[in-house]
C-alpha positions, 0 to 999 in steps of 0.5 A: 485520533487514538491514545498512546500505546504502552512501551511494552506494546511499542517494543512488541510492534517494533520487534515483529517482522513486518511487511508493507503491501500497499505503498505508492512510491510517489506518495512516500516521497521523503520530506527531507529530499524536498528540504534539500531542494528548497530548505526555506519553503520546506523548513516546517513539518506539514500540517497534514501530519498531525494525528487529528488532521483530515483532508477536506476531500480526495481532490485536495489530497491528490493535488497536494501529493501530485504537486509535491511528487512532480517536484522530485520525481523527474528522473530515474535517478530521483526515483533511486534516491527516494527509494533508498531513503524509503527502504532504509526507513522500512528496515529501521521498523523491522519491515522485511518485505515491501510491495510498492507501486509507481504510477504509469502517469509519470511515464506519460507526463514526464517522459521517463521510460517505465523500465528505467523507473523499475530498474532505479527502484530495484537498484535501491533495495538494501540487503535484508529487505525484499521488494516487489515493484508494481505499476499502477494505472488509472481506470482511464490510462489506456490512451494513445501514449500509454496504451502501447506501454501498458500492453508491453509492460507485462514483459518488463524484467522485474515487474511484479504486477499491476495495480488499478489506481485512481478515482473509482467513479470512472467505469471499468473499461474493456482494456482492463480485464484483458490486461489483467488476464494477460498479466496473470498469464505472464505470472504477475500478481494483479491488484485493484483499488476498490471499495475506498470511495467507491461502493461495495459493488466495486469490490465485487467487480474487482474480484469477479471481472478483474479476477484479483485476489489483492484488494487495495482498501476494500473498506466499503465492502462492509456495507454488503455482507454478500461481498464480504462473503465473496471476498472470504470465499475467493481467498482475497486479501484486503491490503488496508491503510487505516490511518489513510482511511480516517484522514481521507474521511473514508471512515469518520474515526479509527474506532469505526474502521471495519478492519476489526469486523473483517479480521473477526470474520476471517477475511485476511487483512494486511496494514500499510501506510498508502501515502505517508507523505500526505498522512505522516504515518509509519507502519509501526503507527498503523500497528499502534492504531490497531492496538489502542484504537481497535483493541487488537491484542499482541496475538492479533497484531502478530496474525496481521504480520503473518498475513503479509508474509502469507501473500508475499512473493517469497519462496517457501523457505523464506516465508516459513522463516519469517512467520516462525520469527513472528511466532518467536516474538509472540512466545517471548512476550508471552513468556 
């Protein structure tokens, strides 16, 4: 997919304090946990981890992810065990801050109370890592079972915000703007997946109708200059996942990814892994891809890292400290 980076750049990327702001916890299931469940079945690495692998369609990817996630995420304790491994891996990459989401559908299909999932994930957070947990939901999640849960969730202790997930061809239903406004009134952060498989108009809809400033993906905004202008003017951030976008054929090749155009226009972007179980990627891989595939300089990679801290739910002193550490790494390499 992209050529290897130099050892110097790899060291620079590793030393950068980093964030991950677009991570589905079910999609980050550590493969080693499935190997513990069934060593024979999961003895070999997954084919989808190969750098040149591409999913034939979103439905194949989604089926693969859900099929495996449902085997593991059956109790709050299983969420704790997975989160503990995930967070340890992030610390090993010098990631300091994480925003992850769990899917509301797990509450309905497995009968696990949302507050118990939330508490389990929080209890796995190690020292040295700040984690904010969001609840994600599909555009058609508001039903007899989940409707009352969604109305109540903004009051859950420890919930950082809401994220709209799932296929974009479903229309935005009336409950969504209402719930998103309610969440913000309660002090929560709101996000929306838009402009991945759906058009640039979905990004506009997320900003203007849902009122979000955190767009998950947003790739296809590049198809409408007015939408890019709107995102910049509104102060929106695109939490992008370049390797995911290539492997899902949202863009055909990394070199064509619009993050370079977004970045050059002044649109704030972060990078994350999305669903590493199905893509075989790490945050450091994402930085490496920007370096070798899109010619991001060390200073530009550092700005991507700082962007993550700028939008993080951190106190001012912690944010300033992290950004200063990024600048110190750049200064050290430039010296």
